[in-house]
N, C-alpha and C positions, 0 to 999 in steps of 0.2 A: 433758584428753587427755594421756596419758603419752608418753614419748619413743618407745616402740615403735610406737605408733599413728602418730605423725608420720613416723617412718622408713618405715612401710609405705605411707602415703599418698604420700610423695615417690618411693619406689621404683616404686610402681604408676603414678604420673603420668609418670615418665621412660619406663617401658615403653610406656605408651599413646601418648606423643608419638612415640617411635621407630616404633611400629606404624603410626600414621597417616601419617607421612612416607613409609614404605615403601609403604603402600597407595596414596598419592597418586602415587608414581612408577610403580607397576604400572598404575594406572588411566590415567595419561597415555600409557603405552606402548601400551595396548590401545584408546585412544580412536579412533585413526585406522581400524584394521580394523573396529571396531564401527560407526563412522560409515558406512563403505562398505557393510556388511551392512544397516544401517538404511535407507540410500538404495536399495540394490539390491532389497530385499524388501518394504519398507513405503512409503517416501516417494514413489518414482518409478513403480512399477507401477500401471497403471490398471485398476480393477475395473469401472467403468462409464464407457464412452466418452462424449465430449461430444455432447449433443443440444440441441435448441432450447430445451427447458425446464429440464433438469437436466444435471449432469455438467460436466467429468469428475470422477469420484470415485476418488481413490487408495485403496490398501488402508489406509493410515494414516487418511485422512479418514473412510472408512467405519467403521473400527474405533472411532475416537473418537466418532462419532455414535451407533453402536450401544451403546457403553459408557454414554454420556450418557443415552440413552433407558432403558437397563436400570436404571441407578441410580435415576432418577426413578420408574420403574415399581415397583421394589422398595420404595421408601419409601412409595408409595401403597398397595400391595397386600400388604405383609408383615403377616400375622396381624392383620387388622382384626377388631374385635368386631362390626361391622355394616357394611352398605353405606353408611349415613350417615357412618360414620367415614372410609371411603375418600374420600367426597366432601369432607369437611372437610379431610383431609390434602391432597387435590389443590388445594383453594383456598389453603391456607397455602403449599404448595410453589410454586404459581404466583407468589405474592408474593416468595418467596425468589429464584426465577429472574428476576423483574422487576428485581431490584436492579442487575443488569448493564446492561440497556437504559436504565435511568433514571440511570445514573452520570454521564452527560455529554450536553449538547445537541449537541456537535460531536464526531463519532467520531474526527476527527483528533487532537484534544487528548487524548481518552481513550487512544488508541493510544500517544501520546507518553508519558503518565504510566505506562502499563504496559510500555513498551519493546517493543512488538510492531508489526508492519506494519499499515497501514490495511486491507489485504485480510483479514488474520487477525482484526482487530477486527470487521470487517463480518461475517465468518463466525460469530464468537461471538455477535454482536448478533442475527443472523438465527436462529441455533439456539435461543438463549434466548428470543427473542420468540415463535417458533412453538411452543416447548415450553410457554410460559406460556399461549398461546391454547388449546392442546390440553388442558392441565390445567384451565383455567377452563371450557372447554366440558364436560368431564367433571363438574366441580363443579356446573354448571348442570343437566345432565341428571339427576344424582343427586337434586338438590333438587326438581326438577319431579316425579320419580317417587315422591317421599316421600308416604306415606299422609297424607291430609288437607291436601295442599298448597293454599294459596290465595295470591293475589298481587294484593291490592287496590292500585290505583294512587293512591288518595287518601292513602296512607301515604308520607311523604317518602322514607323509606329505600328502598321498592320503586320509586319513581319514578326515583331516581338509579341504582338497579340496572339498570333498563331502559335508561336513557341510556348507562350504561357498557357494557352488552351491545351496544347499537346501534353504539357507537363501535368496538367490536371488529370488527363486520362491515365497517364502512367501512375499517378498517385492512387487513383481508384484501383488499378490493377494490383499494385503492390499491397493494397489493404486487404486483399482476399486472404482469408484465414489460412488456406493451404500453403500459400506462398510464404506467409509470415511464420508459420510453424516449420516449414521445410528448412529455412535458414533465416533466423532472426537477424543475424549480422547483416546479411545482404538486404533484407527488408529495411533495417534501420538506416544504413548508409544510403541506400537508394531513395528512401523517403526524405532524408535530409537534402540530398542532391537535387531531387525534383522540386522540393520546396524552395531551395535557393534559386533555381532557374525560374520558377513560377513568380517569385517575388520580384526578381529583376525584370522579367517581362511585363509585370503589372506596372512597375515604376516607369518603364519606357512607354507604356501604353497611356498613362495618365497625362492630361494636358500640362504643358510647361508652366502655365500661369499659377499653378498651385491650387489653393482652395481646400475645402474640407476633405476630399478624397485623399490627396497627398498627405494632409495632416494626420489622418488616421493611420496611414502607412508609416509615417515617420514616428508616430507615438509607439507603434508596435516594435519598430526597429530600434528605437531608443531604449525601450524596456529590455529588448534582447541584449543590446550592448551593455547596459547597466548590470543585468544579471550575470552575463558572461564575465564581465570584469570582476564582480564580487566573487564569483566561483573560481576564477583564475587566481586571485590573491589568496583565497582560502586553500586552494589546491597546492600552491607553491609553499605556503607556510606549513601546512600539515604534512607535506611530504619531505620536510627537512631543509628547506632553504635557509641558509645561514645558521643551521643548528650545529654544524660540525660533526654530525653523526651519519652523514650520507643519506641515501634514500632507503625507504622501507625494503625489507626482504621477506619473501614468502617461503616458508618451509612446508613442502607438500608431501604428504604420506597418504596411505589408504588403509582401510580396515582389513584385518586378516580375512582371507578368503575362506568361505564355508562351502557347504554343499551346493548352494544355489548362486555362488558368486560369479558364475559365468554370465549372469544377466547384469548389465550395467545399472539397472534400476535398483538392484539389491546390494550394491557396493557403495560404500561411503568414502569420500575423499576428505581428509582432515588437513586444513590449512591453518598454519600459525603465522600471523603477520607481525613482524617486529617493527615497531614504530620509532622513528627518530625523535619524536616529541610525544610526551604523554597527552592523551586526549580523553575527554569525558564522553562516554557512551551510555545512553539510556537503554533500558530494556526494550527490545523490539526493533531497534534501529539496524540499518544495513549499510554496507559500503559497496561501491562500484569499483571492481578491481581490474587493473590493466597490467599485463605482464608481457611486454613487447619482445623479450628475448626468448620466449618459450618455443617459438616456431616461425616458419616462413611468413605466415599470414596473421600471426598473433598480434601484430601491431595494429591491426584493424578491429580487434575484438576487445570489448569490455564486458563485464558481467556483474550483476548485483548479487551479493551474498549476505545472508542474515548473519549477524554477529551473535555468537552464543556466549560471549564473555559479558560479565557485569561486575561492577564494583562501585562503591559510594564515591570513590575518588577517581582520578584519571588513570588510564591504563597505558602501560608501556608496550603491551602486545595484545593482540586479539586473536580469538579462535573462530574458525568458520567450519561448519559441517556442510559438505557439498554433495549434491546428487549428480553423478555424471550422466549427461544426456548426449548432446551433440556439440560440435564446434569446440569451443574453448575447454569445456569440462571433460570432453572425451580425450582431448590432448593431455590434460592434466592427469587423467587416469593412466594413459599409456606411459607417460614419463615416470609416474610414481611406481608403476609395476616394474619398469625396467631397472629401477634402482635396487632391487632385491631386498626390499624391506627397510631401506634407509631413507630418511627424508631427503627430498630434492630441494635445493635452494635456488630461488630466482629473485633478481631485483624486481620490485613491483612498485606501482604507483596506484593511488586510490583517491576517490572523492567520497566525501561523507564526513561524519555520519549523516545518513538520510533517514527520513521516516519519523512518524509520530510515535511517542511512547504513551501507552494508555495508563491511566491512574488506577491503582489497586488499593488505595488507602482506606476506603470506606466500606469494605466488604468483610463479612464474617466467614463466609464460605466461598472458595474459588474452585470451580471445576474447569480443568483444562482438557480439551479434546484434540487429539492429533492423529493424523494418519500418515504413515511413511515418514518422509523427511520433514513433515510439519512439526516434528519434535524439536527441530532446531529453533523455531520461533518461540517455543514455550520455555526453553532452558533459561534464558536470562530473566524471565518473569519469575520462575521458580526460585532462582538465586536471590532475587530482590525480595520476594515475600518471606523466604526463610530467614534472611538477614533481618528484615523488619520485625519478624516475630521474635527472634532472639534478642533484639535490642529494644523491644517493646515500643516500636515506632509505627506499627501497623496493627489494625484490628483483627487481622485474619486469625482464625482458630482451626480451620480445616482446609487442606489443599488436597484435591483428588485429581491425579493425572490419569487419563484414559488414553491409551496409545494402541492403535490398531495397525498391525504390520502383517506382511505376507509370510515371512519366515523369521527364524531366530537370528539369521545373519545380520539383519538390520539392528537388532537389539545388541548384539555383540559390538557393533560399530559404535553405539552410543553409550556403552557401559562406562567409559572414562568420563562421560558428562553426567550420568545419572548417579553413580556411586557416591561422588562427593556431596550431592544433595542430601542423600540419606544420612551421610556421616555428619553433616552440619545440623541436621534436624534433631538436636539433642537437648534443648532447653527444658530442664526439669523432667526429662523423659516424657515430654508431652506428645511427641511424635505426631505432628500435624500433617505430615506429608504421607500420602498413600498412593501407590502406583499400581494400576491395573493394566496389564499388557495382554491384548487379545491377538493371538497368532492364528492365521488361517491354516497353516500347514506345519507339521513337524513336531507336535506334542503327542505324547503317549497317553496323557490323562487330561480330563476336562478342566481340572484346576490343580495348579502346582504352586504352593506358597514358596517364597524365597526368604532366606535369612531367619534369624532367631526370633525376631519380633513380628515376622510375617507382614511387614509394611508394604511389600511388593508381592505381586502374585501374577502368574501366567494363567491365561484362560484359553481354551480351545474354541475357535469359532469367531463370530462377530458379536460386538456388544449390543445390548438392548438399550439404546440411547433414551428411549422414552422412560423406562424404569429408572435409569441412572440419573437423569435430569430431575425426575419427580422426587427421588429419595434425597438428593442433595438440596433441593428446594425446600423440603420439609424441615430440614435442620435436625433430624432425629439422630444423625451420626455424631453430633457434637455432645460431649459430656457436660452436663450442667449440674450445679450444686443443688442438692435437695433442700426444699424449704425456702429457697430464694427465688424471687420472681426475676427471671432472666429473659428479657425481651429478645426475640430472634432477630438477628441482623440480616443484612442484605446478602444476596447470592450473585456471584458473577460467573458467567459461562464464557470462557475464552476458547476460540476455535481456530485451528490451523489445520485444515483437512481438505480432502478431495471434494469436488463440486457437489456430488449427490449426497455426501455426508453432511455438508453444510446446509443443504436444502432440508434434510431430515431434522437437523438440530434446530433450525429456525421454526419448523412446525412444532417441535416438542417444547421449545422455550415459550412459544406463544401461549401454550396451554397453562403455564404456571407464572405468568407475569404478575398476577395478583398477589403472589407470595414474595414479592420484592426481588424478582430475578431479572437480571439484565444480560443481554447478549453482546459480545464484543468479538468481531472477526479481526484477527491480527493482520499485520502488514503483509506477511508472507503467507501465501496459500499454495500448497503443492498441487501440481496438475495431475 
C-alpha cells in the first residue's frame, strides 16, 4: 500500500468520524420530539379496548403482532414447490419460534438477561408459543392430508408424535384464563410438565440424521441449560452457600385488623427477609420467594413479591408488602394470624433480584399513581428520589403520590412505610413529597389534612386523574424564584394501579405529552 492510499484512508476516516459525530448530535436533538410522536400515535392510542378475554391492544402492539404473523406466513408460503414443502417449512419454523419459550425455565431470569420487563417477556413468550402451536397444527394437517398417509402406532416415532401432539392440547387447555386464575401453581407446574413431554416427543419424532430441525431444538435446549446453570449458581450464592450464616429467614406478620379486615384483599402481610449475604437491590425489583416448611404443599409453591426496601448500598434484609389472595399468600395469612400478633419465622430461599429499575434522574416533577397494593411498587422509588433530593444527586423538585384505596385499613397497614418518607423529606424544609390518599369508604369529611405541614391529605371518593395529570404537567405547583428565568423540567408519571385505572391514565397522559410528560408503568401491577 503506497503513501497516497494511506493518505486517502486517513482523510476518509476523519471525514467519516466528523459525519458520525454531527449525525449523533442531530439525532439527539430530534430524539425528544420523535419520542413524543411515537407515544402520541403508536404506544399510547388504544386500537382494541380492554375486554374479559383480550385487550387492550395499542397500535404499536397490534402492528408488532401483525408484522410477526406476516413474516412467519411469508416464510411458509413464499413460492413453495408443493403443499408438502409448506408443511415442512411450518414444522421447521415452529422449532425456530420455540427457541425463545425454551430459553429459560424462569421468565424473570430471562427478562433480566435480555434487559426487558417481565410483562414484555411474557408477551413475547405468549406470542412465540401460540405461533409455534399454530405452525405445528398446520404441519400436522398437511401431513395428514398427504396422499398415502398412514400412522401405525407400533412405530416408536409415531407413538412419540402422538404423545407430543396430545401434550400440545393440554398446553392449550392449561392456558385458559379461568384455569390459570383458579390455581396459578397448578397451571405453572402443569405447563412445565407438558412442555417437557412435548419437547421429548419432538426430539424422538425428528429424524436421527440430524439437520437444521434438530439443530434448532438443540440451540433452544442449550440456552435453557446455560440460563439454568447461571441461575443455579446465583441462587446458591445469594442464599448463603459458604457464607457461614445459614439460609435466609422470613419473619411474617400481618397488619392490625380494622373494621373491614375480614376481607383478605384489605389485609396486608408484612415479610422481612434476613439475608445471609448483603445484596444490592434497585428500586422496582422483586424476588421470588420459596418457603418449603410452611405447609404440606408449600414445597411446590413459589411467589414473586415486590421489594419495598431501598438503599444506595447493599441490604442485609429486605421488606415485602404482600396482598393475601389464594395459595401461598393465604397460608401466610393464616399462620401469621395464629401467632397472636407475634412475627412467625420460616426458613426461606429466594431468586432475584429480578426486574428492571426505571431511571428517575432527569425529571423535575414525578407523579406516582397507585391503587391498593400498588403502593408497594412506589415505595422504593419514593425512597430513592427523596435520598437523591437530599444529596443533590437528582433533579426532582416535586413528588406527588396519589393513592386510591377502598378503606382506611390499607392505609394503616402501610403507615410504617409512608411515615419514614415524610420524616426524611426535610432538606431546607423544602418538603417536595406530597401524598393524596383517596378513600372510597370510611371518611366523615371530603378532605382531611394530616400533620402540621399538611403534606398528606385524605380525600373522600375517587381522584380526578385528568385534572391531577394536567396540573402536575403544567409545573405550577413548583415554587420558582421571581425575576429568574427558570425553564420547566420534564414530568414523569409512574403507575402501579388496577387495569381500568391504567387505561384512564394512558388516555390522560396522551393529552399532555407536548408538555414533556412521560408515562412509565412499573414492574408490579395489582389485579
